[in-house]
N, C-alpha and C positions, 0 to 999 in steps of 0.2 A: 363303781370302783373309784376310790379316792386318788388324788394326785400323788405321784411318787415324791417323797420328801427326802431332802438331802441337806446336810449342814451348809454346804456352799456350792453354788453353781458358778462356773467360770465360762465366759464367752470368749472363744478364740484360743487356738492351740499353738500360738507363736511363742516368742521369748517371754512376753509379759504373762500370758496365761500359764505357761509351763512352770515358770518360777513360782507364781502364786500357788499353783496346784501342789508343787513339791513342798513348799513351806507350810501350807495348810494341812496337808496329810501328815506331815511330821508333827504337827500340833494335835493330831488325833482326830481331825475332822473327816467326815465322809465328803467326797468331792466328785462332782460330775463336771467334766470339761466338754463343751460343745464346740464343734468346728464345722463350719458350713461347707467346706471343701472335702475332698476324699482323704482317706487314710494314705499316708506316705511312709514307706519303710525303706530306709537306706539300703539294706541288703537286696531289695527287690528293684524299686525304681531307680536307685542310685548305683546299680551294678554296672561294671565296665563291660563292653565299650559303649552301650547305649547312652550312658549318663553323659558322655562327652560328645554327643551329636549336636553340632552347632545349629543345624536346621531345626531339629526338634526343640532345642533349648532356647537359644537367643532369638531365633526367627519366628518359630511357631509358638513360643512362649508357653510351654506346657505347665509351668509351675505358677502361672499368674491368673489373676481374676478373670472369670468369664463375664465379659461386659454385656453379653446378650441377655443375661439374667438380672444383673443389677449393676449400676454404674453411678456416676455423678454427672450433673450438668455444669457447664462452665461458661462464664462470661467475664469480660475484663472490668466492666464498670456497671454501676447500678442502673444506668439508663438503657442497658442492652438487654436483649432476651437471651437467656442461657439455653444452650443446646447440649444434648447428651455427648459425653466422651465415649465414642463408639469403637475406637481402635487404640490399643495399647501403644503409647509412644512416649509422651512427656514423663510419665511416671508409671511404675509397674507394681501395683499391689499384689501380694501373694495370695494364694488360696490353697487350702489343704493343710494337713497336719504339718506343723513347722512354720507355716505362714511365711512372712518375709524373712524370718530367721533361717529358712532353708535356702533361699536364693540370694541372700546378701553376699557381699564381697569378703567381709571379715575385718575391716578397719575398726578398731575397738578403742576409742578414746574415753577419757574421763571428761572433766569439764573445767573450764577456767573459773576459779572462785568468783572473779568479777562478773562473769556472765550470770551467776545466780542472783546477783544484786545489781543488775545493769543500770536500772533507773537511778539507784542511789549512787553508784559509781560515777555515772555521767554528771549528776548534779554536784557531787562533791568536787569533781575536777574542773567542770566547765560552767556550772550554773544551770538552773532549770530552763533558761531561755535557749540553751543550746539544743534542746529537744525540739524537733520540728513540729509545727502545728499539725494535729491529726495523728501523730504517732503515739500509739498506746504502749508506752514503755513501762514495764512492771518488774518487780522483784519476784523471785520464786517463793519466798517465805521460808526457805531452808538454806542452810549454809554448807559449804564444802566440808567443814570439819564434821558436821553431823552425817554427811553422806559418805565420807571417806571409808569407813569400815565396810560399807556395802559395795563401793567400787572395788575394794580389795577382794571381797567374797566373789563378786561376779567374775573378776579376772581368773580366779582359781577354779571357778566352774567352767569358764570358757577355754581355759588353757591358753591364755594370752601370751604371746611372744613380744618382748620389748626390752628396751634398755632404760633403766631409771636414771634420773639425774640426782635426786635427793631423797633419801630414806631416813626418816626419824631425825631430820635436821642435818644429816651428813651427806656431803656430795660423794656419790658412789660410782658414777659412770658418766658416759658421754651422751646422756639423754637430753631431753628438751629443757633448756635452761629456763624457759618460761613456765614450766609445769609446776604445780604445787607440790608440797611435801607429801610423801607417801608413808604408810605404816609398814610396808613390806615391799620387797622387790617383785618384779614380774615373775610369774611361775616358770616361764620359759625364756631363754635367751632370745634376743632379737633375730628376726629372719635375716638371712644373708642378703646383701645388696645385689640386685640385678646390675648389669653393666650400666644401664641408663641411670639407675639410682646412684651408683658409685660416681659417675661423672657429674651428676647434679650435686651430690654432696661436696665434691671438690670445688665446683664452680660457685656454689652458694657461699662457701667459706671465703673464696677469693673475692667475692662481691661484698663481703663484710657481714653476712648473715650467719644464722646459728642453726645448721642442719641437724636433724636427728632421725633415727629409724622410726617409721610409723609403728604404733602399737597394733599388733595383728592377732586376731583370733584364728590364725593359721598356725598349726603346731610346728615349731622349728625342730622338734624331735618327738619321739613317742611320749605319751603323757597319760596318766590316770588322774582324773579329777576327784574332788572331795566327795562325789557321789559314787565313786567306783567306776565311772564311765571312761572308756579308753579311746584315745586318739592315736592315729599313726602320723609319722613325719610327713610334711608336705614335700612333694617332688617338683613343685613349680610348673605343673602342667597348665595352669592358668584357667582351668574350668571351674571358676568360683562363682562369680556373679551371674545368676540365672541358672545355676546348676546345683545338684546335690552331690557332695564330694564322695567319690567312690573309694578314696583312701581314708575316709574318716579323719581328715586332717583339718577341715574347716569346722569351727564350732557351729552347731545348730541345736535347737531343742531336741531334734530327732537323735542326735549323737550324744549330747552332753547332759540331758536331763531325763528324757522319756524312757530310756532303757531301765533306769532306776525307778522311775515313777510308776511304770506299768506293773511292777512287781508288788506294789502296795495294794492290799486288799480293799483299802478305803477309797481307791481311785477308780473312776470309770471314764473312759473317753468315748464320746459318740461323734463319729464323723458324719458328713452329709446332713448336718443339722443346722438349718438356717434360722437363727433367732429372730422372731418377728417383733418381740417387745419384751420389756421388763414389766412384769405385772405389779401393780401398786394396790395398796388397800384404799379404802374409801377416803382416807384423809390425804392421800397422795404424798405422805411423808415416810412411808415404809414400803419396801419391796417385799412381795410375797413369793416371788419366784420368777420364772420366765416361761414364755410360750415359744416353741420352735416348730418348724416344719421339716419333716423328713423329705429331703429333696428327691429321693428315689421313689417313695411310696405316696408322696403328697399328703401324708397324714400329719395332722397337728397334734402336738403333745404339750401338756403343761407340767412343769416341775415346780414343786414347792421347795423353798430354800430360806434359811435364816440369813444368809449372806450372799450377795450377788456381786461378782467381780466382772467388770467389762475389761477384757484384755485383748480386744481385736485391733485391727489396723486403725490408725489415727482417725480417719474420717468415718469409719464404721462405728467407732465408739460414739462420736458426736451424733451420727444419724440415729443410733439406738436411743440416746438420751432424748433427742427431739421427738421421735415417734412415740416414745413411752411417756412423755410429759414429765421428765425429770429435769428440774431447773427451769428458769425463765429464758425463752429464746432471746437472742440478742437482736436489738433494733438499732441499726446504725444512725438513723435519723435522730432519735432521742438519746442515743448513746446509753441505753439502758438494757438490762438483761445480760446474761453471761454465756449461755450455750450457743456456740457459733462465733464468739468473739475471739479476736487475736489469732486468726488463721494465718499461718506463715509457711514459707517454703525455704529454699536455699538458692543463693546466687552462684551457681557453678558454671564456669566457662573453661573450655579446654583449648589450650594453645598447642602449637606444634613447632618444633625446632628441627631443622635439617643440619646434619653434620657432614664433614668431608667424606668423599666416596671411599676413603681408606678406613673409615670408622664404621663398624658394624654394631648395631644396637641389639640384635638378637631378640626381636620382639615376640618370638614364639615362646619365650621363657617368661614366666611370671607367676604371681599369686595375688589373690584379691586384696590382702592386707600388706603385701610387701612393698616397700618404697621408702623414700626419704622426703622429709618435709621441713619447712621453716615456719615458725610462728611469729616472726618479727612484725607481721602486719595483721595479726589475729587479735581479737578481743580488745583489751585495753593496753596492749603491749607497745603501743606507739602513740605519738601525740596527735590526737584527732583535731585539736584546736585549729591549726592552720588549714586543715582539710575541710572542716565544716560538715562532717557526717558522723553518724553513729554506726558502730559495728566494725567488722574486719573479716579477714580470711586467711587461713593457712594456704600455703602454696606447696605443691608436692609433685614428684614423679612417682606414680603408682602403677608400675608396669604389671598389668594383670594378664599378659599374653594376648597379643593380637591374633585373632583367628581368621581363617581364609575368607569367609563371607564378609566379616567386618572390615578386613583389610581392603577388599575389593570395593566396598561401598565408600570407604573414607579416603581413598587414595588421592594424594596430591595436594589437598588443600583447596582454598578458594581459587576459582578461575581455571581449574584443570578440566579439559574436555572429558566427557563421560564415556567416550569410546575411542577406538583407533590407536595408532602407534603412540601418540602423545600421552594418552591415558595409560597405556601399558608401561611406558617408561616411567611415568609418575608413580604408578603402583609399585614397581620394583624399587625405585629410589626411596620412596616413603617407607616401604616395609623394611628395607635393609639399613637405612642410614638416618632415620628420624626417631624422635621420641616425643611423647606428650607431656605437657605440664599443666596441671589443673590449679585454678584458683577456686577454692571450695568455701564460699563465704556465707555470712549470716544474712538474714532477711528480717527486717523489723516488722512489727505489727502496726496496723493502721485502722483508723476508725471505719473506713469504707472498704476494708478487705475482710471478708467474713464468710461464714457458712450458714445456710438456712435450708428449709424445705422448699423444693421447687413447687410453684403453684400449678404447674401444668403436667410435667412428666412423672410417670410412675414406673416402678420396677415390675418384674414379672409376677411378683407376689401382691400387686395392687397397692403398694405403699408409695408415697411420694419420694422421688429421688432427692438426694442431698444436692443443693446448689452451691457452687463455689464461685464467689466473686473475687477475682484476683488479677492483679497486674503488677509489673515492676514499678517502683516509685523512685523519685529522683535521688533520695538518700542512698538507696542500695545500688543504683546505677553508678553514681559517682564513687562509692566505695569500691565497687568492682573495677572500674576504670583505673583508679589509683593503684590498687593492688596488682592488676595485670601489668601496669607500666613498670612495676618493680621486677618483673621477670626478665626484662631486656638485659640488665647487667649480667644476670646469670647465663643467659643464652650466649652473650658475647664472650664470657669467660670460658664457655664450652668450645668456642671456636666455630660458632654457627655460620653456615653458609647462607641460610635463609631462615626466616622465622615468620610464622603467622600467629600473631598475638590476638586472641579473640576476647572481646569484652562486650558487655551490654551497652546499648546506645540510648541516648536521650530520646524519650518518646517511644521507645520500643516496647510494645505490649507483650505480655506473656503469650507464647506460641505453643500450642499443644502438640504440634506435628513432629517435633524432634525431642529425643530423649534428653532429659536434663538430670534429674535425680528423683528418687522415690522418698526423699527425706521431707515429708510433709509434717507440719506440727500445729499446735494450738487448736483452738475451737472449743476445748473444755479444759481451761487452764487452772493451775494451782495458784494459790496466793493466800494472803491473810485478810482479805476483805471480800465478803460475800456479794458486795455490789459490783465488783470488778473481776471476780473469779468464780468458776463453777465448782471448784474443788478446794478443800482446805490443804494445809501443808502436808497432810498424810494421804492425799489423793482420794479423800472421802467426799462424797457429794454433800454440799452444804444443806441441800433440801431433802435428801433421802439418805439417812445416816447409815443404813446397812448396804449401801451401794458404794463401791470403790471403783475408780476408773483409771486404769494403768496404761500408759503409753505416751508417745510424743505429743498427743493431744494436750498434755499437761504443760507444755512449754509456753511461757508467756510471750516469747519471741524466739526467732531462730538464732542458731549459733553457727560458728564456722565449722565445728566438728560434726562428724556423723552422729546420729542420735542414739544408736543402739546401746552404747555403753551407759549413757544417761538413763535410758529406759530401764535397763537391767538394774541399775543402782536404785532407781526410784521404786521398782517392784520389790526389791529386797527391803528397802526402807519402809514401804507401806506394810509389807507382810510382817516385819518385825513389830510394828506398832499394833497391828491386828492381834498378833499372838500374845504380846506382853500386856496390852491394855484393853483393846476392844472386846476380846473374848471374855474377859473378866467383868467388864463394865460396858455392855453394848450401849451405843448411843454416840453422839458427837464427840470426837476426840478433841481435847483441849490442850494447847501448848503448855508444857510444864513450866 
């Protein structure tokens, strides 16, 4: 019996895969989407009250990757031996239909135009010598103006709540004064401020900054998107990050795309399908399909396809490219090769501010995307010259509702006893009268920070694990310290009685034991030079032209914003060029 043939096979059923599947089926293609995790249906697994079980969700991590089957190995520097990441802590990759798009919080940014051409922006303003030695700073090869229609489309699919500042050149509201022009307003009005967001907004203004409502893929009212998928209004229960939303209020592929996609006769979703490799022809320049393993029956199956889309989690995309022989693996010694190059993370630190005992912060109320931020120290919005570093960070209060177990674990801040009356008093005081403030910053790419295949460790399928060589560098540490220091005037304007400002420290290595963020990027980046990027500006492999790789793996360096909005826009951008150009003239896409 011959191999099953399909026009396009898509690896991964998260945001990237679902967007690509919808776009390609609309173009008339037959599409099979493979997801290595289980089927997840919001009416079933997301039903109330089981969906808001903190023990099942945040503690036992039911929506996240099973590290006993496949994981990554981690080391800080090239002279160390990497060891497997065995317990979910520092970052939490999703698994199952919806992927990380099911368990994310909902903060839905666009991108600062300068971040898309960061190398050029830095050189124009400060000169090439301002870039530290060993920093692989690169431009994306695509502009904000080119991506803007796709940011707009993604927001209308996600049902994003927000307040614009400028639409078609006209100031229309009290949004982010640093944000670029928009072609249209947000589809929904901004989420209401929680109490902590409200006092942060007032204090930030008093400190001379420019606060704005976070753009949130949490619906501020009922909404029907452009695919006919429906969302309910958010009730600020706070069970967003790590949970599937029982109110259908948080955007996810499961709520906003898949209900429409599942009705298309040209679409097939296969869960529990772990893709082992992309199959290549004898020239290694064309993909012929993929081979996957049914994780329940342990049966291998090969699919034949004209087009292969990798839309899995960031490091899973990189791993598949490496084990399949797509592109040249990166070598940090010779600084050659592209697959594994420019691996990045984010420099997020969470500080806490305590207010007078007469002020109650109501931390049981919240939503994943609800909050107020300032961008005064993000991207190129301030003078980096006297500071001597590249990058920046938004600062925000993003109250996503503190839950009982999390409150008990995080009570009191540094130096608080872990038991007894002092602990209990700190727990009560922290829960009632404090709030968290995050510095959610960029992370630059470096020559000796990268991904490759581990020479020792293998997964349960017999394939080498992906090895992560990563630690914090001086540039990013100093950036984080500077931005965190700018929080103090805000805290004082709030009337803080105590503050615990948390920042990275010089010489501090990356520590996998504590959660930071799941915003990993790079490793298979886009650009305009095949010597320094694995993908062209359309996210098409330079080496295998019928393979497109969609995800935050395409980011040449980290940014201060959450990656999901950018991933969605890039997916729509790539899909547009596949539909309008590639399907008519298969082969390498060339910039017009």
